[in-house]
C-alpha positions as CSV (number, residue, x, y, z in Angstrom):
1,M,-141.5,20.7,12.5
2,K,-141.4,24.1,14.1
3,I,-142.6,24.8,17.6
4,K,-143.6,28.2,18.7
5,R,-144.3,29.4,22.3
6,T,-146.2,32.6,22.5
7,F,-147.8,34.4,25.4
8,A,-151.3,36.0,25.4
9,V,-151.5,39.8,25.8
10,A,-155.0,41.0,26.2
11,S,-156.2,43.9,24.1
12,V,-159.0,45.8,25.8
13,A,-160.7,46.4,22.5
14,A,-164.3,47.6,22.6
15,A,-167.0,45.9,20.4
16,A,-166.6,47.0,16.8
17,A,-163.2,48.6,17.6
18,L,-160.7,48.6,14.7
19,T,-157.1,47.6,15.5
20,C,-154.2,47.6,13.2
21,A,-153.1,44.0,13.3
22,S,-150.2,43.9,11.0
23,P,-148.8,46.1,8.1
24,A,-151.1,44.3,5.7
25,Q,-154.1,43.4,7.8
26,A,-156.7,44.9,10.1
27,V,-159.0,43.2,12.6
28,S,-162.5,44.4,13.6
29,W,-165.1,42.7,15.7
30,F,-168.4,43.1,17.4
31,G,-170.2,40.7,19.7
32,F,-173.5,39.8,21.3
33,E,-174.9,37.8,24.2
34,G,-175.8,34.2,23.6
35,T,-177.8,31.7,25.6
36,S,-177.5,31.5,29.4
37,A,-178.4,28.9,32.1
38,L,-181.3,31.1,33.1
39,D,-182.6,31.0,29.5
40,N,-182.5,27.2,29.4
41,C,-183.9,26.8,32.9
42,A,-186.9,29.0,31.8
43,L,-187.5,26.4,29.1
44,G,-187.4,23.6,31.5
45,E,-183.9,22.4,30.4
46,C,-181.6,23.3,33.3
47,Y,-178.2,21.7,32.7
48,R,-174.5,22.3,33.1
49,P,-172.1,22.6,31.4
50,P,-173.6,24.4,28.5
51,D,-171.8,22.4,25.7
52,T,-171.3,25.7,24.0
53,M,-171.6,25.2,20.2
54,G,-172.6,27.4,17.3
55,A,-172.2,28.1,13.6
56,V,-172.7,31.0,11.2
57,G,-174.9,30.9,8.1
58,T,-175.9,33.2,5.3
59,T,-178.0,35.5,7.6
60,Q,-178.1,33.8,11.0
61,F,-176.0,32.4,13.8
62,M,-177.3,29.2,15.3
63,E,-176.4,28.1,18.8
64,T,-177.0,24.7,20.4
65,S,-176.5,24.2,24.1
66,N,-177.4,21.8,26.8
67,G,-181.0,22.7,26.9
68,S,-181.9,24.8,23.9
69,V,-181.5,25.7,20.2
70,A,-181.2,29.5,19.6
71,I,-181.1,31.5,16.4
72,Y,-179.8,35.0,16.0
73,D,-179.6,37.7,13.4
74,K,-175.9,37.4,12.7
75,M,-175.4,41.1,12.1
76,T,-177.3,42.5,15.1
77,G,-177.4,39.6,17.6
78,A,-181.2,39.9,17.8
79,V,-182.8,36.7,19.0
80,Q,-185.1,35.3,16.4
81,S,-185.9,32.0,18.2
82,R,-185.0,30.1,21.3
83,V,-186.7,26.8,22.0
84,S,-186.0,23.8,24.1
85,M,-184.1,20.8,22.7
86,A,-187.2,18.7,22.9
87,T,-189.2,21.3,20.9
88,F,-186.5,21.6,18.2
89,W,-186.0,17.8,17.7
90,G,-189.7,17.1,17.9
91,A,-190.4,19.6,15.1
92,A,-187.6,18.0,13.1
93,G,-189.2,14.6,13.4
94,Q,-187.6,13.1,16.5
95,P,-190.2,13.4,19.3
96,G,-189.8,12.2,22.9
97,G,-187.1,14.5,24.1
98,A,-183.4,15.0,23.7
99,F,-180.4,14.8,26.1
100,G,-177.8,17.3,24.9
101,D,-174.3,17.0,23.5
102,Q,-175.6,18.9,20.5
103,R,-173.5,20.2,17.6
104,V,-174.2,22.3,14.5
105,L,-172.5,23.3,11.3
106,F,-173.6,25.3,8.3
107,D,-172.9,23.4,5.1
108,H,-171.1,25.8,2.6
109,Y,-171.8,23.4,-0.3
110,T,-175.6,23.4,-0.1
111,N,-176.3,26.4,2.1
112,R,-178.2,24.3,4.6
113,W,-177.7,23.5,8.3
114,I,-176.9,20.2,9.9
115,A,-177.4,19.5,13.7
116,T,-176.7,16.5,15.8
117,G,-177.3,15.5,19.4
118,F,-178.5,12.8,21.8
119,G,-181.9,11.4,21.1
120,T,-184.3,9.9,23.7
121,S,-181.4,7.9,25.1
122,G,-177.6,7.9,25.1
123,N,-177.7,5.0,22.6
124,I,-179.2,7.3,20.0
125,V,-177.7,10.2,18.0
126,N,-180.2,12.4,16.2
127,I,-179.3,14.1,12.9
128,A,-181.3,16.9,11.4
129,V,-180.8,18.8,8.1
130,S,-182.6,22.1,7.3
131,D,-184.5,22.4,4.0
132,T,-183.1,25.9,3.3
133,D,-180.5,28.3,4.7
134,N,-183.2,29.6,7.1
135,A,-182.6,27.9,10.4
136,M,-186.1,28.9,11.4
137,G,-187.6,27.0,8.5
138,T,-188.4,23.3,8.2
139,W,-186.0,20.5,9.1
140,K,-186.0,16.8,8.3
141,S,-184.2,14.2,10.4
142,T,-183.0,10.6,11.0
143,K,-181.0,9.0,13.7
144,I,-178.2,6.5,14.5
145,I,-179.4,3.8,16.9
146,G,-176.5,2.1,18.6
147,A,-178.5,-1.1,19.0
148,N,-178.9,-1.4,15.2
149,V,-175.1,-1.2,14.5
150,G,-173.8,-3.7,17.0
151,L,-173.6,-1.3,20.0
152,P,-176.5,-2.2,22.2
153,S,-176.8,-0.5,25.6
154,T,-173.9,1.7,24.7
155,T,-173.8,5.4,25.4
156,L,-172.6,7.0,22.2
157,D,-171.0,9.9,24.1
158,Y,-169.5,13.1,23.0
159,P,-170.6,12.9,19.4
160,T,-168.4,14.9,17.1
161,L,-169.3,16.3,13.7
162,G,-167.2,16.8,10.6
163,M,-168.1,17.1,6.9
164,D,-167.1,18.0,3.4
165,D,-168.8,17.8,0.0
166,K,-168.7,14.0,0.0
167,G,-169.6,12.9,3.5
168,V,-170.8,13.6,7.1
169,Y,-168.6,12.1,9.8
170,I,-169.9,11.5,13.4
171,G,-167.4,10.2,16.0
172,T,-168.4,8.9,19.4
173,N,-166.8,7.7,22.7
174,N,-168.5,4.5,23.6
175,F,-169.3,3.7,27.3
176,A,-171.0,0.5,28.6
177,P,-170.7,1.7,31.3
178,S,-166.9,2.3,31.3
179,F,-165.0,3.5,28.2
180,K,-165.0,0.7,25.6
181,G,-163.6,2.5,22.5
182,T,-164.8,4.7,19.7
183,S,-167.0,4.6,16.7
184,M,-166.9,6.6,13.5
185,F,-170.1,6.8,11.5
186,V,-169.4,7.6,7.8
187,I,-172.5,8.8,6.0
188,P,-172.5,9.6,2.3
189,K,-173.5,13.3,1.9
190,A,-176.2,12.6,-0.6
191,D,-178.0,10.3,1.9
192,L,-178.5,13.2,4.2
193,F,-178.9,16.2,1.8
194,G,-180.4,14.5,-1.2
195,G,-184.0,14.2,0.1
196,A,-185.4,12.5,3.2
197,P,-182.3,12.0,5.4
198,S,-181.2,8.4,5.8
199,V,-178.5,6.4,7.4
200,A,-179.1,3.4,5.2
201,G,-175.8,3.8,3.4
202,M,-173.8,4.5,6.6
203,T,-170.6,2.7,7.5
204,T,-169.9,2.1,11.1
205,I,-166.2,1.7,12.1
206,T,-165.8,0.7,15.7
207,T,-162.4,0.6,17.4
208,P,-162.3,-1.2,20.7
209,Y,-160.3,0.0,23.7
210,F,-156.8,-1.3,24.5
211,T,-155.7,-0.7,20.9
212,V,-152.3,1.0,21.4
213,D,-153.2,4.0,19.3
214,N,-156.9,4.2,20.1
215,G,-158.3,7.7,19.9
216,F,-160.6,9.6,22.2
217,A,-163.1,12.2,21.0
218,I,-162.2,11.4,17.4
219,Q,-162.6,14.3,15.0
220,A,-163.0,14.1,11.2
221,A,-162.1,17.3,9.5
222,V,-164.4,20.1,8.5
223,N,-163.4,20.9,4.9
224,W,-165.0,23.6,2.7
225,Q,-162.5,23.2,-0.2
226,G,-163.8,19.9,-1.7
227,N,-162.9,16.3,-1.3
228,P,-161.7,15.0,-4.7
229,G,-160.0,12.0,-3.2
230,N,-163.2,10.6,-1.5
231,S,-161.3,10.5,1.8
232,A,-161.3,12.4,5.1
233,S,-158.7,13.0,7.7
234,V,-159.2,12.2,11.4
235,M,-157.3,13.4,14.4
236,A,-157.8,12.6,18.1
237,D,-156.2,12.5,21.5
238,S,-154.9,9.0,22.4
239,V,-156.3,7.3,25.5
240,A,-153.1,5.1,25.7
241,A,-150.5,7.8,25.7
242,N,-150.1,11.6,25.9
243,K,-150.0,11.8,22.1
244,Q,-152.3,12.5,19.2
245,V,-153.3,9.9,16.6
246,F,-154.1,10.3,12.9
247,Y,-155.8,8.1,10.3
248,K,-157.9,8.5,7.1
249,L,-161.3,7.5,6.1
250,E,-161.5,6.1,2.5
251,N,-164.3,5.5,0.0
252,V,-166.6,7.7,2.0
253,T,-169.3,7.8,-0.7
254,T,-169.5,4.0,-1.0
255,P,-172.7,2.9,0.8
256,G,-171.7,0.7,3.7
257,G,-168.2,0.4,2.2
258,A,-166.1,3.2,3.7
259,T,-162.8,2.0,5.2
260,Q,-160.3,3.3,7.7
261,T,-156.6,3.3,7.3
262,A,-154.4,2.1,10.2
263,S,-154.2,4.8,12.9
264,S,-150.8,5.8,14.2
265,Y,-149.2,8.1,16.7
266,I,-148.2,11.5,15.3
267,A,-144.5,11.9,15.7
268,G,-143.8,15.0,17.8
269,A,-147.4,15.3,19.0
270,D,-146.4,14.4,22.6
271,Y,-147.6,16.6,25.4
272,L,-147.9,16.6,29.2
273,D,-151.1,15.2,30.7
274,G,-154.3,17.1,31.0
275,A,-154.1,20.3,33.1
276,G,-155.5,20.7,36.6
277,P,-158.5,22.9,37.4
278,A,-158.3,26.6,36.3
279,R,-157.5,29.3,38.8
280,Q,-159.8,32.3,39.6
281,P,-159.2,35.5,41.6
282,D,-161.1,34.1,44.7
283,G,-158.2,31.6,45.1
284,T,-160.2,28.5,44.1
285,R,-159.3,25.9,41.5
286,L,-162.6,24.3,40.8
287,V,-163.2,24.8,37.1
288,D,-162.4,21.7,35.2
289,T,-160.4,22.4,32.0
290,L,-161.0,18.9,30.7
291,S,-158.5,16.5,29.0
292,P,-156.3,17.1,26.0
293,R,-159.2,16.1,23.7
294,I,-160.0,18.2,20.7
295,T,-163.1,19.9,22.0
296,A,-164.0,21.8,18.9
297,N,-163.4,20.9,15.2
298,V,-160.4,19.9,13.3
299,V,-160.4,22.2,10.2
300,Q,-158.8,21.4,6.9
301,S,-157.6,24.3,4.7
302,N,-155.1,24.3,1.8
303,G,-154.1,20.7,2.5
304,K,-153.4,21.3,6.2
305,L,-155.2,20.3,9.4
306,Y,-155.6,22.9,12.2
307,S,-156.7,22.0,15.8
308,A,-156.3,23.1,19.4
309,V,-156.2,21.2,22.7
310,T,-155.8,22.1,26.4
311,I,-152.6,20.7,28.0
312,E,-150.5,21.1,31.1
313,D,-147.7,23.5,30.3
314,G,-145.0,22.2,32.8
315,T,-145.8,24.8,35.5
316,D,-149.1,23.3,36.7
317,H,-151.0,25.7,34.5
318,A,-153.3,25.0,31.6
319,A,-152.3,26.1,28.1
320,I,-153.7,25.9,24.6
321,R,-151.6,23.8,22.2
322,W,-152.4,24.4,18.6
323,S,-151.0,22.3,15.8
324,V,-150.8,22.3,12.0
325,N,-150.6,18.9,10.4
326,D,-150.3,17.7,6.8
327,A,-153.9,16.5,5.9
328,A,-152.6,13.6,3.8
329,T,-150.1,12.2,6.3
330,G,-150.8,13.7,9.7
331,V,-147.2,14.8,9.9
332,I,-146.8,17.9,12.2
333,I,-145.8,21.1,10.3
334,E,-145.8,23.4,13.3
335,T,-147.2,23.6,16.9
336,G,-147.5,26.5,19.3
337,I,-148.5,27.3,22.8
338,I,-150.8,30.0,24.1
339,G,-150.0,30.3,27.8
340,G,-147.9,31.9,30.5
341,D,-148.0,35.0,32.7
342,G,-149.4,32.9,35.6
343,F,-152.8,32.4,33.9
344,D,-154.6,29.2,32.8
345,Y,-155.7,28.9,29.1
346,F,-158.3,26.4,28.1
347,E,-161.2,25.5,25.7
348,G,-159.5,26.4,22.4
349,S,-161.2,26.3,19.0
350,I,-159.9,27.4,15.6
351,A,-161.0,28.1,12.0
352,V,-158.9,28.9,9.0
353,N,-159.8,30.3,5.6
354,E,-158.3,29.8,2.1
355,F,-156.5,33.1,2.4
356,G,-154.4,31.8,5.3
357,Q,-156.2,33.8,8.0
358,A,-157.1,32.1,11.2
359,V,-159.0,32.8,14.4
360,L,-158.5,30.8,17.6
361,G,-160.9,31.4,20.4
362,Y,-160.2,30.4,24.0
363,N,-160.8,31.0,27.7
364,R,-158.3,32.5,30.2
365,S,-158.4,32.8,34.0
366,G,-156.0,33.3,37.0
367,L,-155.4,34.4,40.5
368,E,-154.9,38.0,39.4
369,T,-157.2,40.3,41.5
370,A,-156.1,43.6,40.1
371,D,-157.8,45.4,37.2
372,L,-154.8,46.4,35.2
373,N,-156.7,46.8,31.9
374,G,-159.3,49.2,33.4
375,D,-162.4,47.3,32.5
376,G,-163.7,47.3,36.1
377,K,-163.2,43.6,36.6
378,A,-160.4,41.5,38.0
379,D,-158.0,40.5,35.2
380,G,-158.1,36.9,36.5
381,N,-161.8,36.5,35.9
382,I,-162.6,33.8,33.4
383,S,-162.4,35.6,30.1
384,F,-163.4,34.7,26.5
385,M,-160.6,35.7,24.2
386,A,-159.4,35.3,20.6
387,R,-156.1,35.4,18.8
388,V,-155.8,36.1,15.1
389,F,-153.1,34.5,12.9
390,E,-151.9,34.5,9.4
391,T,-150.2,31.5,7.8
392,D,-146.7,31.5,6.6
393,G,-145.4,29.8,3.4
394,G,-145.4,26.4,5.0
395,G,-148.9,26.7,6.5
396,G,-147.6,27.5,10.0
397,L,-149.3,30.2,12.1
398,D,-147.9,33.7,12.9
399,Q,-149.7,35.9,15.4
400,V,-151.4,39.1,14.1
401,G,-151.7,41.9,16.6
402,D,-152.7,41.6,20.3
403,D,-155.2,39.1,21.6
404,L,-158.8,40.2,21.6
405,L,-160.6,40.4,25.0
406,L,-164.2,39.5,23.9
407,R,-166.1,39.0,27.2
408,V,-165.0,39.0,30.8
409,S,-166.9,37.0,33.4
410,D,-169.0,39.1,35.8
411,V,-167.8,37.2,38.8
412,S,-164.5,36.1,40.2
413,D,-165.7,33.0,42.0
414,Y,-167.6,30.7,39.6
415,R,-168.1,27.3,41.1
416,C,-170.7,24.6,42.1
417,G,-173.1,24.9,44.9
418,E,-174.4,27.9,46.8
419,R,-172.4,31.1,46.8
420,T,-172.1,31.0,50.6
421,T,-170.3,27.7,50.5
422,I,-167.4,26.2,48.5
423,D,-168.2,22.6,47.4
424,T,-164.7,21.2,46.7
425,A,-166.2,17.9,45.8
426,C,-168.1,19.3,42.9
427,R,-166.3,19.3,39.5
428,Q,-167.5,22.3,37.6
429,R,-166.9,21.3,34.0
430,W,-166.2,24.1,31.6
431,G,-167.3,23.9,28.0
432,D,-167.4,21.1,27.1
433,Y,-167.4,22.6,23.6
434,A,-166.6,25.9,21.9
435,A,-166.5,26.8,18.2
436,V,-165.1,29.1,15.6
437,T,-166.7,29.0,12.1
438,M,-166.2,30.9,8.9
439,D,-168.9,33.1,7.4
440,P,-170.1,31.5,4.1
441,N,-170.7,34.9,2.6
442,D,-167.4,36.4,3.6
443,H,-164.5,34.0,4.4
444,R,-162.5,36.7,6.0
445,T,-165.1,36.9,8.8
446,F,-165.2,34.3,11.6
447,Y,-167.8,33.8,14.3
448,A,-166.5,32.6,17.7
449,I,-168.7,31.3,20.5
450,G,-167.5,30.7,24.0
451,E,-168.6,30.5,27.7
452,Y,-168.2,33.0,30.5
453,A,-169.5,33.2,34.1
454,A,-172.5,35.5,34.6
455,D,-173.5,37.0,37.9
456,W,-174.7,34.6,40.6
457,A,-178.5,34.4,40.5
458,V,-181.6,32.7,41.9
459,I,-183.0,30.2,39.3
460,P,-186.8,30.6,39.4
461,G,-188.5,27.3,40.1
462,Y,-185.3,25.5,40.9
463,T,-183.7,27.1,44.0
464,T,-184.2,29.9,46.4
465,T,-180.4,30.4,46.8
466,E,-178.0,32.1,44.4
467,R,-176.3,29.7,42.0
468,A,-173.5,30.0,39.5
469,I,-174.8,31.0,36.1
470,W,-173.0,30.1,32.9
471,H,-173.5,32.4,29.9
472,T,-172.4,32.2,26.2
473,Y,-171.0,35.0,24.0
474,V,-170.7,35.3,20.2
475,A,-168.1,37.4,18.5
476,S,-167.9,38.3,14.8
477,I,-164.2,38.8,13.9
478,T,-163.2,40.2,10.5
479,V,-159.6,39.9,9.3
480,A,-159.4,42.3,6.4
481,V,-156.7,43.4,4.0
482,P,-156.8,47.2,3.5
483,E,-157.5,48.5,0.0
484,P,-154.3,49.2,-2.0
485,G,-154.8,52.9,-1.7
486,T,-155.5,52.7,2.0
487,Y,-152.4,50.6,2.5
488,A,-150.3,53.0,0.5
489,M,-151.6,56.0,2.5
490,M,-150.9,54.1,5.7
491,L,-147.3,53.4,4.6
492,L,-146.9,57.0,3.5
493,G,-148.2,58.1,6.9
494,L,-145.8,55.9,8.7
495,A,-143.0,57.2,6.6
496,G,-144.0,60.7,7.4
497,V,-144.0,60.0,11.1
498,G,-140.6,58.5,10.8
499,A,-139.3,61.6,8.9
500,L,-140.8,63.9,11.5
501,A,-139.2,62.0,14.3
502,R,-135.9,62.2,12.6
503,R,-136.3,66.0,12.2
504,R,-137.1,66.3,15.9
505,R,-134.0,64.5,16.9
506,V,-131.8,66.9,15.0
C-alpha cells in the first residue's frame, strides 16, 4: 500500500480556460449555476442542507436537491425544468409529497435515468426510472416500504445509490429513533428497467448495530464496465472504529436470493475521527463537515474501487482522504490526502474512467482574509474546487496540474440564523452530498456538482431578515490527450525554448 500526502494549490482558471495539465494531457472546463435555496423556497420546498446531487446524461444534466428536481442543457447550463420534489414524484407515480435525501444516476447501459429519495415518510424510499434518455420525458416508479421488509417505524435514512448492468443497490442507515444498523436493498436490474418498475425480486439484507465491523452510509459501487461475476463491492465507514469496511454482494440477479459476504475491516484504512467544523474568514467554525462517511459514490473502474471521505488531519483541520482499493478483496492499493496550508477540505466526490483519468471535487475554506489570487474575494471563503488525476500502473492516483477553482462563495460568513447574530448552537450542515459523474458520450469529460454560499438574502414569504443562502454549481471538466501532431509540436516548442535559453546563457 502506498500513501500520498499532497497539498491543494488553487488555480484561478476562468470558465472554459485551457491549462496544460501534464506533458500528455490537457484540462479544460466550463461551469454554470445550479439550484439555490431561493429557487427551492420559491417552489414551497425551503430546506437545508441542499443534499447536493446530480448526474450527466446524453444531452442533459439532472440535479436533485432538498426541495426540487432540476434539468439543464449540459452544454449551455440553460434551465430546461425545475419543479418541486412533490411535483416530480407525483408525475412519476408517487403522489402525496416527498421528503428529500434524493439521488440520481444516468445508466450508461440503457441510456435512462434512475432517481431515488424519501417518499411520503422516512419509512419509504421512492425509486423512479425514466422511459428514455430525456429527463423531461415520462418516468415510472415503485418504492421500498420499510414496514413490508421487516423494518416497521424505521427511518431509512441517507439512502445511497449504486448500480451496474446486473443490479441496483440502495443502502440505508436505519433509525428507530436511534441508529439501529443498516440495510442493503439488492434489486435485479431487469426488475426496474425491464418494464413497470418492481421490487418484487428485491433482497433485503439488514445488519444490526453492535456488529463489530458494521458500516455506516454503506455504498455499493457504481460500475460502468459490466458485472460478469454477478457480484458487487460495498464500502463504508465503520460505526465501531475509525476504519472502513468492505464486503461483497453475490447472486445479485437472483430474485430474493442475493447474499452478502462477511464484512471486515480494511487493513490500513484507519484514520482519525471526523473533523471539527470548517473555518471561514469571519473567524467562525460553524459549518459542519460531517463524519468520515462516503458522502458521494464509490466508483469501480478497471478492477479498482475509488472513494473519498472527510477526516481530521492531525492538526484539527478537515482533509479529504481518497483511497484506491482492490474491487475483489477490498485491499488498499493507495491512499492520499488533500489538505494543508491552514485550510479545511471537505465533501469530496470522485469519478474515474477506463483511461485512468479521474476528477475529485471538493470544498475548501479557512481563516484567510486576503485575496491572494486576485478574484476579489477572500481566499478563505468556502470554495468549490476539483483536482484531476491520472492513474499509474497499479491503479494509484497521480495529480495532474494545479487544482481548479470552480466557484468561490460570495460571502465570508455563512452560518445559521440572521446575519446580525451568530447562533453558535445551530449546526450548519454542509452537503450532505456531492457528486462527480462521467459523460456517457465522452468518458474523458466529467461533471462535478458542489455547494457554495451565495450572498445573504431575504427569503420571500419566509422571513423579513437576511438569511444564509446555499447555492449549487456544476462544472464540466474535460481531461483530453492532445492529438499526436499537437503533442509533437508542443514537445518541439519546449525543446526550442530550452535551446533558446541555452543560447542566452552563453
